[in-house]
C-alpha positions as CSV (number, residue, x, y, z in Angstrom):
1,M,3.6,8.2,-6.0
2,L,0.9,5.7,-5.0
3,I,-1.5,7.1,-2.3
4,L,-3.9,4.8,-0.5
5,H,-7.1,6.1,1.1
6,Y,-10.3,4.9,2.6
7,T,-13.6,6.3,1.5
8,G,-14.9,7.2,5.0
9,M,-18.5,6.9,3.8
10,Q,-21.3,4.6,4.8
11,S,-21.5,2.6,1.5
12,A,-19.7,1.9,-1.7
13,E,-22.6,3.4,-3.6
14,A,-22.3,6.7,-1.8
15,A,-18.5,6.8,-2.4
16,L,-18.9,6.1,-6.1
17,E,-21.5,8.8,-6.4
18,R,-19.3,11.3,-4.8
19,L,-16.2,10.4,-6.7
20,C,-18.1,10.7,-9.9
21,D,-19.8,14.0,-9.1
22,E,-18.0,16.8,-10.8
23,A,-19.4,19.3,-8.3
24,A,-17.8,17.5,-5.4
25,Q,-14.3,18.2,-6.8
26,V,-12.9,15.0,-5.4
27,S,-11.7,12.0,-7.5
28,A,-9.4,9.1,-7.5
29,H,-7.9,6.8,-10.1
30,Y,-9.3,3.6,-8.6
31,L,-11.9,2.5,-6.1
32,I,-11.8,-1.0,-4.6
33,D,-15.0,-2.4,-3.0
34,E,-14.9,-4.7,0.0
35,D,-15.8,-7.6,-2.2
36,G,-12.7,-7.0,-4.3
37,T,-14.4,-5.3,-7.3
38,I,-12.1,-2.7,-8.8
39,Y,-13.5,0.5,-10.4
40,R,-11.3,2.5,-12.7
41,L,-12.5,6.1,-12.4
42,V,-9.7,8.3,-13.8
43,H,-7.0,7.3,-16.3
44,E,-3.6,7.0,-14.6
45,K,-2.1,9.5,-16.9
46,R,-4.6,12.2,-15.8
47,R,-4.7,14.2,-12.6
48,A,-7.2,13.1,-10.0
49,W,-8.2,15.2,-7.0
50,H,-7.5,12.8,-4.1
51,A,-4.6,14.3,-2.1
52,G,-5.7,17.8,-1.2
53,V,-3.3,20.0,0.7
54,S,-0.3,17.7,1.2
55,F,3.5,17.4,1.3
56,W,6.1,14.6,0.8
57,R,9.8,14.9,0.3
58,G,9.7,18.5,-0.8
59,E,6.6,18.1,-3.1
60,R,3.4,19.9,-2.5
61,D,1.4,19.3,-5.7
62,I,0.9,15.6,-4.9
63,N,-2.2,15.3,-7.1
64,S,-0.1,16.0,-10.2
65,R,2.5,13.2,-9.5
66,S,0.5,10.4,-7.9
67,I,-2.1,7.7,-8.4
68,G,-4.8,7.5,-5.8
69,I,-6.6,4.4,-4.7
70,E,-9.7,4.6,-2.6
71,L,-10.7,1.5,-0.4
72,V,-14.3,1.2,0.6
73,N,-14.4,1.4,4.4
74,P,-16.6,3.5,6.6
75,G,-13.6,5.0,8.3
76,H,-13.2,6.2,11.8
77,E,-16.3,8.4,11.7
78,F,-18.8,5.6,10.6
79,G,-17.4,2.4,12.2
80,Y,-13.8,1.7,11.1
81,R,-13.2,-2.0,10.5
82,P,-10.5,-4.3,9.1
83,F,-10.1,-4.4,5.3
84,P,-11.5,-7.8,4.0
85,E,-9.3,-10.4,2.3
86,A,-11.0,-10.0,-1.1
87,Q,-10.4,-6.2,-1.0
88,M,-6.7,-6.6,0.1
89,A,-6.1,-9.3,-2.6
90,S,-7.4,-7.0,-5.3
91,L,-5.4,-4.1,-4.0
92,E,-2.3,-6.2,-3.8
93,E,-2.5,-7.2,-7.5
94,L,-3.4,-3.7,-8.7
95,A,-0.7,-2.0,-6.6
96,A,1.9,-4.5,-7.7
97,D,1.2,-3.7,-11.4
98,L,1.2,0.0,-10.8
99,V,4.5,-0.1,-8.8
100,A,6.2,-2.2,-11.4
101,H,4.9,-0.2,-14.4
102,Y,5.6,3.2,-13.0
103,R,8.7,2.2,-11.0
104,I,7.4,3.7,-7.8
105,P,10.0,3.7,-5.0
106,P,9.1,2.1,-1.6
107,L,8.9,5.4,0.2
108,H,6.5,6.7,-2.4
109,V,3.8,4.2,-1.5
110,L,2.0,6.1,1.1
111,A,-1.1,6.7,3.2
112,H,-3.2,9.8,2.9
113,S,-2.3,10.4,6.5
114,D,1.4,10.4,5.6
115,I,1.1,13.3,3.1
116,A,-1.5,15.2,5.1
117,P,-0.9,14.4,8.8
118,D,-2.6,17.5,10.0
119,R,-5.9,16.6,8.3
120,K,-6.1,12.9,7.6
121,E,-5.9,9.5,9.3
122,D,-6.7,7.1,6.4
123,P,-6.4,4.3,5.6
124,G,-5.6,4.0,9.3
125,E,-4.0,1.6,11.7
126,L,-6.0,-1.5,10.6
127,F,-4.5,-1.4,7.1
128,D,-1.9,-4.1,6.5
129,W,1.1,-2.3,5.2
130,Q,3.5,-5.1,6.1
131,R,1.6,-7.4,3.7
132,L,2.1,-5.1,0.8
133,A,5.7,-4.6,1.6
134,A,6.3,-8.3,1.6
135,R,5.0,-8.3,-2.0
136,G,7.5,-5.5,-2.9
137,I,4.9,-2.7,-2.6
138,G,6.1,0.0,-0.3
139,A,8.6,0.0,2.6
140,W,8.6,-1.9,5.9
141,P,11.3,-1.3,8.6
142,E,13.1,-4.2,10.2
143,P,15.2,-2.7,13.0
144,G,18.5,-4.0,14.0
145,K,20.8,-3.6,17.1
146,S,22.2,-0.4,15.6
147,D,18.7,1.2,15.7
148,E,18.4,0.9,19.4
149,G,19.2,3.5,22.0
150,G,18.2,6.8,23.3
151,W,17.1,9.8,21.2
152,T,16.6,13.5,21.1
153,N,13.7,15.5,19.7
154,A,16.1,16.9,17.2
155,E,17.0,13.5,16.0
156,I,13.3,12.6,15.6
157,R,12.6,15.7,13.6
158,D,15.6,14.8,11.4
159,L,14.4,11.2,10.9
160,L,10.9,12.3,10.0
161,G,12.4,14.8,7.4
162,R,14.6,12.1,5.9
163,I,11.7,9.7,5.6
164,G,9.6,12.4,3.9
165,Y,7.4,14.2,6.4
166,G,7.3,18.0,6.6
167,T,9.1,19.3,9.6
168,A,8.3,23.0,9.5
169,W,6.2,22.4,12.6
170,D,4.4,24.8,14.8
171,D,2.8,24.1,18.2
172,G,-0.8,24.8,17.0
173,H,-0.7,28.4,18.2
174,G,1.3,29.9,15.3
175,T,4.7,29.8,17.0
176,A,7.7,27.7,15.9
177,W,8.3,24.4,17.5
178,D,11.2,24.6,19.8
179,G,11.8,20.8,20.1
180,T,10.7,20.5,23.7
181,V,6.9,19.8,23.7
182,W,5.2,17.2,21.5
183,D,1.9,18.7,20.4
184,G,0.5,20.4,17.3
185,S,2.0,19.4,14.0
186,A,5.0,17.7,15.5
187,A,2.7,15.1,17.3
188,R,0.5,14.7,14.2
189,S,3.5,13.9,12.0
190,L,4.8,11.3,14.4
191,L,1.3,9.9,14.8
192,A,1.0,9.5,11.0
193,F,4.3,7.6,11.1
194,Q,2.9,5.4,13.8
195,R,-0.4,4.7,11.9
196,H,1.7,3.4,9.0
197,W,4.7,1.8,10.5
198,C,4.0,1.3,14.2
199,P,0.2,0.9,14.5
200,E,0.3,-0.7,18.0
201,R,1.6,2.7,19.3
202,L,-0.9,5.5,18.4
203,T,0.3,8.1,20.8
204,G,1.9,10.8,18.7
205,L,4.8,10.6,21.3
206,P,8.3,9.1,20.8
207,D,9.1,5.8,22.4
208,A,11.8,3.2,22.0
209,E,9.9,1.0,19.4
210,T,8.8,3.9,17.3
211,V,12.2,5.4,17.2
212,K,13.8,2.1,16.3
213,R,11.5,1.7,13.3
214,M,12.1,5.3,12.3
215,R,15.8,4.7,12.3
216,A,15.5,1.5,10.3
217,L,13.2,3.1,7.7
218,A,15.5,6.1,7.2
219,R,18.6,3.9,7.1
220,V,17.3,1.4,4.6
221,Y,14.9,3.3,2.4
222,S,15.4,7.1,2.6
223,E,17.8,7.2,-0.3
224,R,16.0,4.7,-2.4
225,L,14.2,7.1,-4.7
226,V,14.9,5.4,-8.1
């Protein structure tokens, strides 16, 4: 897997210091500054501590089976802003090499928020996933007529599961989700999907455009794991 993050800190220097501090118990394989400078922090063959508590397509130990790239950006807490062209260009080249070398499938190029929707929102809605997908890095849904139409909550849960999200939801109060009210983990999983694939609709609620893109993504990519 290839997992993309933002640093969520006020400077690149602060992020580097933290990622290189053994006591912090966080690390990533690469960090890319806003000017495009790439720092290699952990060898790709070694485990880095970037994913935390996470889940994707039945896997929970994401740290052991992924490469983590941190993008310098203050994040939602400190003044979230678009990712500069120099940074995106460096990421595009690095990610293209990694995807080709390790044969990473489209649905294994992910946001931190995809694998940890209850905790994380990075790299966020300003990140250009469509640009990467056009380069063959990751997945991007292109809905067709067959993806239109009404939906049920059960279908949405099934689609999220087929894409890769965990669907053992609760309502935030320790009770099982009954498929009727969108809140708690159900809403956060859908919001994570929207941050990645439908960034103009950050509601955590189902709507026609979100569901179309979910269907297209599941239809085209969910079985492409090799």
